N, CA, C and O atoms as a GROMACS GRO file, in nm:
protein
  384
    1UNK      N    1   0.087  -0.134   0.016
    1UNK     CA    2   0.002   0.012   0.003
    1UNK      C    3   0.071   0.115  -0.016
    1UNK      O    4   0.041   0.214  -0.083
    2UNK      N    5   0.202   0.088   0.064
    2UNK     CA    6   0.320   0.236   0.114
    2UNK      C    7   0.368   0.292  -0.068
    2UNK      O    8   0.370   0.214  -0.164
    3UNK      N    9   0.396   0.410  -0.072
    3UNK     CA   10   0.462   0.437  -0.209
    3UNK      C   11   0.632   0.413  -0.150
    3UNK      O   12   0.714   0.363  -0.226
    4UNK      N   13   0.656   0.438  -0.062
    4UNK     CA   14   0.795   0.441  -0.053
    4UNK      C   15   0.802   0.315   0.077
    4UNK      O   16   0.916   0.276   0.104
    5UNK      N   17   0.727   0.274   0.130
    5UNK     CA   18   0.741   0.172   0.223
    5UNK      C   19   0.676   0.026   0.244
    5UNK      O   20   0.557   0.047   0.220
    6UNK      N   21   0.689  -0.102   0.275
    6UNK     CA   22   0.614  -0.172   0.265
    6UNK      C   23   0.518  -0.146   0.352
    6UNK      O   24   0.534  -0.061   0.440
    7UNK      N   25   0.388  -0.227   0.337
    7UNK     CA   26   0.282  -0.284   0.445
    7UNK      C   27   0.335  -0.298   0.570
    7UNK      O   28   0.300  -0.218   0.657
    8UNK      N   29   0.453  -0.426   0.606
    8UNK     CA   30   0.475  -0.396   0.688
    8UNK      C   31   0.564  -0.320   0.754
    8UNK      O   32   0.598  -0.351   0.868
    9UNK      N   33   0.604  -0.234   0.705
    9UNK     CA   34   0.656  -0.130   0.731
    9UNK      C   35   0.598  -0.001   0.837
    9UNK      O   36   0.626   0.061   0.940
   10UNK      N   37   0.514  -0.012   0.745
   10UNK     CA   38   0.406   0.096   0.777
   10UNK      C   39   0.329   0.062   0.942
   10UNK      O   40   0.301   0.136   1.037
   11UNK      N   41   0.312  -0.104   0.915
   11UNK     CA   42   0.276  -0.162   1.068
   11UNK      C   43   0.333  -0.102   1.153
   11UNK      O   44   0.285  -0.071   1.262
   12UNK      N   45   0.454  -0.078   1.110
   12UNK     CA   46   0.529  -0.104   1.270
   12UNK      C   47   0.601   0.044   1.266
   12UNK      O   48   0.716   0.053   1.309
   13UNK      N   49   0.533   0.157   1.215
   13UNK     CA   50   0.508   0.258   1.272
   13UNK      C   51   0.333   0.298   1.296
   13UNK      O   52   0.297   0.356   1.398
   14UNK      N   53   0.287   0.279   1.246
   14UNK     CA   54   0.154   0.228   1.369
   14UNK      C   55   0.191   0.239   1.455
   14UNK      O   56   0.214   0.335   1.528
   15UNK      N   57   0.206   0.120   1.460
   15UNK     CA   58   0.217   0.036   1.595
   15UNK      C   59   0.324   0.084   1.724
   15UNK      O   60   0.343   0.022   1.829
   16UNK      N   61   0.376   0.191   1.688
   16UNK     CA   62   0.504   0.265   1.743
   16UNK      C   63   0.428   0.411   1.742
   16UNK      O   64   0.482   0.503   1.805
   17UNK      N   65   0.358   0.424   1.703
   17UNK     CA   66   0.236   0.551   1.778
   17UNK      C   67   0.154   0.571   1.825
   17UNK      O   68   0.109   0.672   1.877
   18UNK      N   69   0.089   0.381   1.803
   18UNK     CA   70   0.036   0.339   1.877
   18UNK      C   71   0.024   0.330   2.003
   18UNK      O   72  -0.066   0.377   2.073
   19UNK      N   73   0.162   0.238   2.052
   19UNK     CA   74   0.199   0.247   2.169
   19UNK      C   75   0.271   0.331   2.234
   19UNK      O   76   0.302   0.305   2.350
   20UNK      N   77   0.310   0.440   2.178
   20UNK     CA   78   0.314   0.589   2.232
   20UNK      C   79   0.238   0.633   2.308
   20UNK      O   80   0.239   0.636   2.431
   21UNK      N   81   0.108   0.701   2.172
   21UNK     CA   82  -0.045   0.757   2.269
   21UNK      C   83  -0.075   0.686   2.189
   21UNK      O   84  -0.031   0.677   2.074
   22UNK      N   85  -0.233   0.565   2.297
   22UNK     CA   86  -0.271   0.486   2.258
   22UNK      C   87  -0.401   0.578   2.118
   22UNK      O   88  -0.348   0.688   2.099
   23UNK      N   89  -0.512   0.571   2.042
   23UNK     CA   90  -0.610   0.591   1.981
   23UNK      C   91  -0.562   0.701   1.904
   23UNK      O   92  -0.634   0.793   1.867
   24UNK      N   93  -0.442   0.692   1.882
   24UNK     CA   94  -0.383   0.785   1.789
   24UNK      C   95  -0.419   0.771   1.646
   24UNK      O   96  -0.502   0.840   1.586
   25UNK      N   97  -0.378   0.714   1.617
   25UNK     CA   98  -0.446   0.608   1.398
   25UNK      C   99  -0.563   0.692   1.389
   25UNK      O  100  -0.577   0.772   1.296
   26UNK      N  101  -0.694   0.668   1.532
   26UNK     CA  102  -0.835   0.756   1.474
   26UNK      C  103  -0.830   0.914   1.473
   26UNK      O  104  -0.874   0.985   1.382
   27UNK      N  105  -0.774   0.954   1.580
   27UNK     CA  106  -0.744   1.088   1.592
   27UNK      C  107  -0.698   1.097   1.484
   27UNK      O  108  -0.793   1.132   1.414
   28UNK      N  109  -0.562   1.083   1.386
   28UNK     CA  110  -0.501   1.088   1.292
   28UNK      C  111  -0.613   1.088   1.131
   28UNK      O  112  -0.604   1.143   1.021
   29UNK      N  113  -0.718   0.989   1.199
   29UNK     CA  114  -0.877   0.953   1.094
   29UNK      C  115  -0.957   1.084   1.118
   29UNK      O  116  -0.988   1.164   1.030
   30UNK      N  117  -0.984   1.091   1.238
   30UNK     CA  118  -1.106   1.260   1.241
   30UNK      C  119  -1.047   1.335   1.153
   30UNK      O  120  -1.086   1.345   1.037
   31UNK      N  121  -0.899   1.423   1.224
   31UNK     CA  122  -0.910   1.530   1.168
   31UNK      C  123  -0.840   1.524   1.040
   31UNK      O  124  -0.786   1.633   1.023
   32UNK      N  125  -0.813   1.423   0.914
   32UNK     CA  126  -0.804   1.399   0.862
   32UNK      C  127  -0.945   1.406   0.739
   32UNK      O  128  -0.943   1.417   0.616
   33UNK      N  129  -1.061   1.395   0.841
   33UNK     CA  130  -1.193   1.397   0.828
   33UNK      C  131  -1.305   1.544   0.828
   33UNK      O  132  -1.418   1.556   0.779
   34UNK      N  133  -1.220   1.639   0.905
   34UNK     CA  134  -1.256   1.747   0.885
   34UNK      C  135  -1.227   1.875   0.769
   34UNK      O  136  -1.129   1.881   0.696
   35UNK      N  137  -1.307   1.943   0.773
   35UNK     CA  138  -1.297   2.028   0.654
   35UNK      C  139  -1.238   2.166   0.730
   35UNK      O  140  -1.266   2.212   0.841
   36UNK      N  141  -1.158   2.208   0.638
   36UNK     CA  142  -1.063   2.372   0.654
   36UNK      C  143  -1.174   2.477   0.666
   36UNK      O  144  -1.251   2.504   0.574
   37UNK      N  145  -1.179   2.546   0.810
   37UNK     CA  146  -1.111   2.575   0.904
   37UNK      C  147  -1.144   2.489   0.996
   37UNK      O  148  -1.250   2.427   0.995
   38UNK      N  149  -1.029   2.478   1.111
   38UNK     CA  150  -1.000   2.393   1.197
   38UNK      C  151  -1.123   2.465   1.332
   38UNK      O  152  -1.180   2.570   1.302
   39UNK      N  153  -1.145   2.421   1.428
   39UNK     CA  154  -1.201   2.493   1.515
   39UNK      C  155  -1.069   2.476   1.631
   39UNK      O  156  -0.970   2.403   1.628
   40UNK      N  157  -1.118   2.585   1.740
   40UNK     CA  158  -0.920   2.594   1.811
   40UNK      C  159  -0.928   2.431   1.859
   40UNK      O  160  -0.840   2.354   1.820
   41UNK      N  161  -1.003   2.397   1.918
   41UNK     CA  162  -0.998   2.233   1.989
   41UNK      C  163  -0.939   2.151   1.834
   41UNK      O  164  -0.824   2.109   1.852
   42UNK      N  165  -0.976   2.128   1.729
   42UNK     CA  166  -0.945   2.074   1.606
   42UNK      C  167  -0.785   2.139   1.624
   42UNK      O  168  -0.701   2.058   1.661
   43UNK      N  169  -0.746   2.261   1.602
   43UNK     CA  170  -0.613   2.313   1.589
   43UNK      C  171  -0.516   2.248   1.717
   43UNK      O  172  -0.418   2.176   1.696
   44UNK      N  173  -0.553   2.280   1.823
   44UNK     CA  174  -0.424   2.226   2.000
   44UNK      C  175  -0.437   2.017   1.968
   44UNK      O  176  -0.348   1.942   2.008
   45UNK      N  177  -0.575   1.959   1.884
   45UNK     CA  178  -0.571   1.806   1.848
   45UNK      C  179  -0.462   1.826   1.716
   45UNK      O  180  -0.356   1.770   1.743
   46UNK      N  181  -0.458   1.890   1.584
   46UNK     CA  182  -0.343   1.904   1.550
   46UNK      C  183  -0.251   1.888   1.623
   46UNK      O  184  -0.182   1.787   1.628
   47UNK      N  185  -0.239   1.989   1.691
   47UNK     CA  186  -0.031   2.002   1.759
   47UNK      C  187  -0.020   1.938   1.803
   47UNK      O  188   0.096   1.908   1.828
   48UNK      N  189  -0.127   1.857   1.854
   48UNK     CA  190  -0.038   1.691   1.933
   48UNK      C  191  -0.040   1.633   1.822
   48UNK      O  192   0.072   1.604   1.779
   49UNK      N  193  -0.152   1.598   1.741
   49UNK     CA  194  -0.046   1.481   1.691
   49UNK      C  195   0.040   1.465   1.589
   49UNK      O  196   0.098   1.360   1.560
   50UNK      N  197   0.053   1.614   1.511
   50UNK     CA  198   0.232   1.606   1.516
   50UNK      C  199   0.310   1.635   1.610
   50UNK      O  200   0.427   1.622   1.572
   51UNK      N  201   0.305   1.662   1.696
   51UNK     CA  202   0.393   1.655   1.843
   51UNK      C  203   0.462   1.474   1.804
   51UNK      O  204   0.576   1.431   1.785
   52UNK      N  205   0.345   1.418   1.807
   52UNK     CA  206   0.382   1.245   1.922
   52UNK      C  207   0.434   1.179   1.739
   52UNK      O  208   0.478   1.064   1.738
   53UNK      N  209   0.424   1.263   1.584
   53UNK     CA  210   0.473   1.237   1.505
   53UNK      C  211   0.627   1.288   1.514
   53UNK      O  212   0.725   1.214   1.505
   54UNK      N  213   0.628   1.391   1.530
   54UNK     CA  214   0.713   1.466   1.548
   54UNK      C  215   0.863   1.376   1.654
   54UNK      O  216   0.985   1.376   1.638
   55UNK      N  217   0.780   1.314   1.750
   55UNK     CA  218   0.838   1.232   1.842
   55UNK      C  219   0.930   1.035   1.838
   55UNK      O  220   1.025   0.969   1.880
   56UNK      N  221   0.843   1.034   1.778
   56UNK     CA  222   0.813   0.878   1.638
   56UNK      C  223   0.864   0.807   1.605
   56UNK      O  224   0.902   0.693   1.633
   57UNK      N  225   0.870   0.878   1.534
   57UNK     CA  226   0.868   0.884   1.361
   57UNK      C  227   1.088   0.884   1.334
   57UNK      O  228   1.135   0.862   1.222
   58UNK      N  229   1.147   0.902   1.410
   58UNK     CA  230   1.299   0.908   1.408
   58UNK      C  231   1.295   0.843   1.502
   58UNK      O  232   1.411   0.842   1.544
   59UNK      N  233   1.239   0.789   1.562
   59UNK     CA  234   1.245   0.629   1.642
   59UNK      C  235   1.208   0.476   1.590
   59UNK      O  236   1.220   0.376   1.660
   60UNK      N  237   1.134   0.477   1.381
   60UNK     CA  238   1.135   0.403   1.390
   60UNK      C  239   1.264   0.342   1.304
   60UNK      O  240   1.334   0.397   1.218
   61UNK      N  241   1.269   0.225   1.355
   61UNK     CA  242   1.387   0.159   1.321
   61UNK      C  243   1.428   0.170   1.128
   61UNK      O  244   1.536   0.208   1.081
   62UNK      N  245   1.349   0.140   1.078
   62UNK     CA  246   1.399   0.142   0.873
   62UNK      C  247   1.436   0.370   0.935
   62UNK      O  248   1.526   0.435   0.880
   63UNK      N  249   1.395   0.397   0.983
   63UNK     CA  250   1.407   0.556   0.999
   63UNK      C  251   1.543   0.579   1.068
   63UNK      O  252   1.603   0.686   1.057
   64UNK      N  253   1.602   0.451   1.157
   64UNK     CA  254   1.709   0.536   1.231
   64UNK      C  255   1.805   0.502   1.136
   64UNK      O  256   1.882   0.593   1.107
   65UNK      N  257   1.829   0.351   1.058
   65UNK     CA  258   1.888   0.334   1.000
   65UNK      C  259   1.905   0.382   0.835
   65UNK      O  260   1.996   0.338   0.766
   66UNK      N  261   1.809   0.474   0.785
   66UNK     CA  262   1.852   0.499   0.682
   66UNK      C  263   1.966   0.658   0.712
   66UNK      O  264   1.980   0.740   0.802
   67UNK      N  265   2.030   0.630   0.566
   67UNK     CA  266   2.151   0.741   0.546
   67UNK      C  267   2.098   0.900   0.606
   67UNK      O  268   2.135   0.987   0.685
   68UNK      N  269   1.949   0.861   0.479
   68UNK     CA  270   1.912   1.050   0.506
   68UNK      C  271   1.755   1.047   0.598
   68UNK      O  272   1.643   1.065   0.551
   69UNK      N  273   1.797   1.014   0.766
   69UNK     CA  274   1.645   1.098   0.804
   69UNK      C  275   1.574   1.144   0.805
   69UNK      O  276   1.466   1.086   0.822
   70UNK      N  277   1.578   1.234   0.794
   70UNK     CA  278   1.491   1.357   0.710
   70UNK      C  279   1.414   1.312   0.659
   70UNK      O  280   1.297   1.308   0.697
   71UNK      N  281   1.480   1.242   0.512
   71UNK     CA  282   1.367   1.219   0.431
   71UNK      C  283   1.313   1.064   0.460
   71UNK      O  284   1.204   1.016   0.430
   72UNK      N  285   1.415   1.005   0.524
   72UNK     CA  286   1.270   0.860   0.543
   72UNK      C  287   1.200   0.936   0.617
   72UNK      O  288   1.118   0.951   0.527
   73UNK      N  289   1.146   1.013   0.721
   73UNK     CA  290   1.079   1.039   0.844
   73UNK      C  291   0.994   1.110   0.694
   73UNK      O  292   0.881   1.061   0.706
   74UNK      N  293   0.993   1.175   0.598
   74UNK     CA  294   0.966   1.281   0.505
   74UNK      C  295   0.862   1.153   0.457
   74UNK      O  296   0.739   1.146   0.472
   75UNK      N  297   0.972   1.042   0.386
   75UNK     CA  298   0.872   0.975   0.332
   75UNK      C  299   0.752   0.849   0.369
   75UNK      O  300   0.681   0.773   0.302
   76UNK      N  301   0.773   0.874   0.499
   76UNK     CA  302   0.718   0.794   0.580
   76UNK      C  303   0.586   0.862   0.623
   76UNK      O  304   0.478   0.805   0.613
   77UNK      N  305   0.604   1.006   0.678
   77UNK     CA  306   0.519   1.103   0.653
   77UNK      C  307   0.421   1.055   0.544
   77UNK      O  308   0.312   1.002   0.569
   78UNK      N  309   0.473   1.079   0.419
   78UNK     CA  310   0.335   1.065   0.309
   78UNK      C  311   0.262   0.958   0.313
   78UNK      O  312   0.140   0.966   0.309
   79UNK      N  313   0.333   0.832   0.323
   79UNK     CA  314   0.300   0.663   0.377
   79UNK      C  315   0.161   0.673   0.434
   79UNK      O  316   0.056   0.650   0.375
   80UNK      N  317   0.182   0.717   0.586
   80UNK     CA  318   0.101   0.757   0.709
   80UNK      C  319   0.037   0.830   0.638
   80UNK      O  320  -0.057   0.855   0.714
   81UNK      N  321   0.015   0.889   0.540
   81UNK     CA  322  -0.108   1.001   0.495
   81UNK      C  323  -0.188   0.951   0.441
   81UNK      O  324  -0.306   0.968   0.471
   82UNK      N  325  -0.143   0.860   0.329
   82UNK     CA  326  -0.205   0.784   0.221
   82UNK      C  327  -0.283   0.614   0.343
   82UNK      O  328  -0.382   0.545   0.323
   83UNK      N  329  -0.202   0.610   0.430
   83UNK     CA  330  -0.279   0.459   0.522
   83UNK      C  331  -0.412   0.546   0.579
   83UNK      O  332  -0.523   0.493   0.584
   84UNK      N  333  -0.380   0.724   0.633
   84UNK     CA  334  -0.531   0.798   0.747
   84UNK      C  335  -0.616   0.746   0.632
   84UNK      O  336  -0.695   0.652   0.640
   85UNK      N  337  -0.586   0.828   0.512
   85UNK     CA  338  -0.726   0.850   0.420
   85UNK      C  339  -0.747   0.733   0.314
   85UNK      O  340  -0.831   0.736   0.224
   86UNK      N  341  -0.660   0.633   0.337
   86UNK     CA  342  -0.698   0.474   0.264
   86UNK      C  343  -0.861   0.393   0.439
   86UNK      O  344  -0.975   0.347   0.428
   87UNK      N  345  -0.793   0.416   0.531
   87UNK     CA  346  -0.850   0.399   0.580
   87UNK      C  347  -0.993   0.464   0.646
   87UNK      O  348  -1.076   0.413   0.721
   88UNK      N  349  -0.982   0.638   0.569
   88UNK     CA  350  -1.095   0.705   0.584
   88UNK      C  351  -1.209   0.684   0.472
   88UNK      O  352  -1.323   0.724   0.497
   89UNK      N  353  -1.183   0.624   0.355
   89UNK     CA  354  -1.235   0.594   0.241
   89UNK      C  355  -1.294   0.424   0.306
   89UNK      O  356  -1.401   0.364   0.314
   90UNK      N  357  -1.209   0.410   0.325
   90UNK     CA  358  -1.295   0.261   0.356
   90UNK      C  359  -1.387   0.267   0.500
   90UNK      O  360  -1.482   0.190   0.519
   91UNK      N  361  -1.365   0.320   0.551
   91UNK     CA  362  -1.497   0.347   0.666
   91UNK      C  363  -1.634   0.397   0.612
   91UNK      O  364  -1.746   0.360   0.649
   92UNK      N  365  -1.597   0.506   0.500
   92UNK     CA  366  -1.682   0.518   0.402
   92UNK      C  367  -1.797   0.478   0.344
   92UNK      O  368  -1.916   0.512   0.340
   93UNK      N  369  -1.698   0.363   0.283
   93UNK     CA  370  -1.786   0.280   0.171
   93UNK      C  371  -1.823   0.159   0.291
   93UNK      O  372  -1.893   0.062   0.260
   94UNK      N  373  -1.781   0.174   0.400
   94UNK     CA  374  -1.841   0.049   0.438
   94UNK      C  375  -1.976   0.076   0.554
   94UNK      O  376  -2.046  -0.015   0.599
   95UNK      N  377  -1.993   0.258   0.594
   95UNK     CA  378  -2.081   0.292   0.595
   95UNK      C  379  -2.179   0.336   0.558
   95UNK      O  380  -2.248   0.414   0.624
   96UNK      N  381  -2.217   0.269   0.376
   96UNK     CA  382  -2.323   0.329   0.274
   96UNK      C  383  -2.388   0.146   0.233
   96UNK      O  384  -2.479   0.130   0.152
   0.00000   0.00000   0.00000
C-alpha cells in the first residue's frame, strides 16, 4: 500500500505511534475528515498529533537506519497520510 515503504514497515510505524499514544490513528482519521477551517479544539488536536509524529517517527527502526533520516521520515509521513486517507475511505464505504 505504501509508496515508499512496505505494508509491514507502515504497520510497524502505526504500532509505534499507538504504543506511544493509544488511539492516535483514530484521531488522525478524525482530523483528516475535517474540512478547513479547524476549530480551536481541532487545532490543538492537530498540534498534539504533530508532536507525537515528531517524537515517534525518528525512532522507527528503518528511519534510524536510513542514510538520510529527514528524507526517510518525510517519506514515512507521506505513506502514513496515504494509509489514514485509505482507512477513512474504507470506513465511508463500509457505512454506505
